[in-house]
Phi, psi and omega in degrees: 000139178261114179282148175286155177269161175303143184304326185272359184280076187294324181298319179294327179299317181297318179298314180300320184297335181275348181280145175292142182290307181186135182292342183251022184301133178259164174307143180069027177275346183259133175238156177211146177236126179248160183210145174253110179297335181279310183266351180057042180255138181252136174232154181211161178197156174233137182207177181278346179228153180299313183297324179292320179295319180294315178298320179294322179294318178296316179299318179295321177298314181293323181294340179268008178106003178292151181279183183292352179263022169303126183225153177284125179262336174199147171230157186195159174219141185051050184197170170263147173235150182216151177236133178240138178244161180238169180284347179248024169089014180250158191226146173226162179221159179205158174212156181195152167234156184212118182298339180288340178149168184293321182298320179292321178296318179297315180299321180292316180299318179295320179298315182292326179296318178295318180296318181291327175296317180292328181295334180258031174071023175289142179251139180055048181294138179208149181287130178247347177199142170211161181196161178244152175222129182072209180263105184296355176281355174075192359291137182232179178205177181183187181196186188229168174214194357260190181242025177287173193234146165255126186246122178252115185235184174108212190253202187296331180290341175262334180283339181092020178315136178096348179246100195288180191093031187303143182288126177299147000258049188261021174219057178238168178301332182265342182219107179243044176295335174052056175280121187254144174292351178264003180295151184301326181296320178295317180294319182297314180295324179295318184279337180231074187297342178291352172293343180094189181294149182271128171250104193247103182223028168296150187218125178301133181091356184294142173242175181303329182293340178290346172286342187242346182232149179288159179288158178203158175262104186220099183065238181269005180272090186261086175212039180301134178092352179281135175282171170301136183297330176298334184288349178272000182258138180217180176293345178276348181289129180246346179209138178228130171238147179199156166234136183202151176121331183297320180282329173299323180289339183079041183298324179298319178297315181297317180298316180300317180299318183287333179277338180280329180208142177291148176084027183301321184289345178254320184281317187269078182293329178297318178301315181298318179295318180296316179300315180297319180294322180289324174300317179295322180294327176295336175279320190248337186083008184227158166099346180199162176241158176281173175308150184066017177074014181290147179289141173260123180260143177299132184297322179301316179294320179300316181294324176296322179289324174299315179297322179297328179274334183230074189297336184259006187262147166271140186243135181232121182255116181278145174274188180243147178276151170290143189268339188233151176294154184255356181266117185298335183293342179272002177254140183282150176294137180208106186291347180273349183268144180306321182274347185084002182220139175223166179226139177287128182238002178141191183243148171234097187067238180266000186257132173283143185243135181235156175237140178288145181303316181296320179294320178299319180289327176295318177296320175301317181295324178298317178296318179300316179294323177296316177302321179295320177297315180296316181298317180292323177297320177298317178298319179294319179294320180295324178295339179263010175096008179275126181282079187229150178224145175269135183243096179287147180234355185300324179300322181292330183263012192303330178241017188237024173276177170291149181059044186232178186279336181252183177294130184291133173258017178240131179290130179288177177301129179261136180284168175295134181271177179237141006291158180305145179102339176262090189277143173256003184303328182301334184278350184293147171061042175236159180299136173287184176303317178297323177294320177294325176296322177295320176299313180301317180301318180290321177292323178295322178297318178295323180283346182082027181235000000 
């Protein structure tokens, strides 16, 4: 008997695909089962060649109301094939041949389909379709699909900034997108392989305008070679996750102001006005620009454009965590600070850097207001038919900010590295590996996995 391979074992699939099916294959020995994750429609076909069976299964899936993302989940020859579905929207497939007889081959294929469904966190997995092609007593062979995509876009909180081992070429003088193998998107695709292949193009420093303009090396804007983020979306995309808005708001500028002098939220009235104007622009698309003069696009419109490029995808917009603890007792007494309390947040060269309690709470409030803008934009987009959900993360980070009661899941201020000129400052104030794990947990909960 030929056991099926794990659904996610793509390398093994390639090897299997290169093997001959059977020297005695007769016409109609090849079978294929297709499925639409969006419409939950099953299609099937039998033909004399593998490619014909696969095309026929996809066509049959679409004819039953399946969307354009109908994909082949398994193909086989001289074997049984089976598809299993779960109560939380995940799917597995299996195939098998058995020299002892067709009934035994069918039972094995059904068993493997349920097992592969369970491996990708499917709940209450059960076989919903099976079929035979050729002589199930074998020798037979088969393989798996599909090749649809999970696309991870957005800014540094999605790229994994601060968690090194960055994927080339995203850590060069011209491109500092800093895509990390520890980013939540990489972990999510690994843990839920039915999302399909990962298309990972989140970029540190990205603003809403990066969805509409190509990358360039312009001053501190290091994303040369990056396409418009919308260009990574297609009809094959079935899931999109992103974080966006923090750089449009100018969070880095605000943080720098607050670390340079105590009382930023009271002294720097211009900063407060700019932040308020940028928050409004994220709602309307008008009235302010992001740092470096970049255009701020309304988030609701951006989500509609994401949906326009990926009509079959579910979209998930992640929020931002508050960065600092809210309990004053975790801040040290400091008679020079307006609030009388400060917290150590890292080093700048040879100087230790502290933040005033009041300034930390203002920055927390700014993040909270940004989350509210994102949540409302998601609600507006959903009212217009966009399949999108807001994924809050503040609850997960409730005791894990800097100056907080638990272990911090936020990277502190990083000093200038050596040799001079190669700055690590970009990595400051981003989720650690544990923080990225918290993001993944929240996105999995939203996805139902």
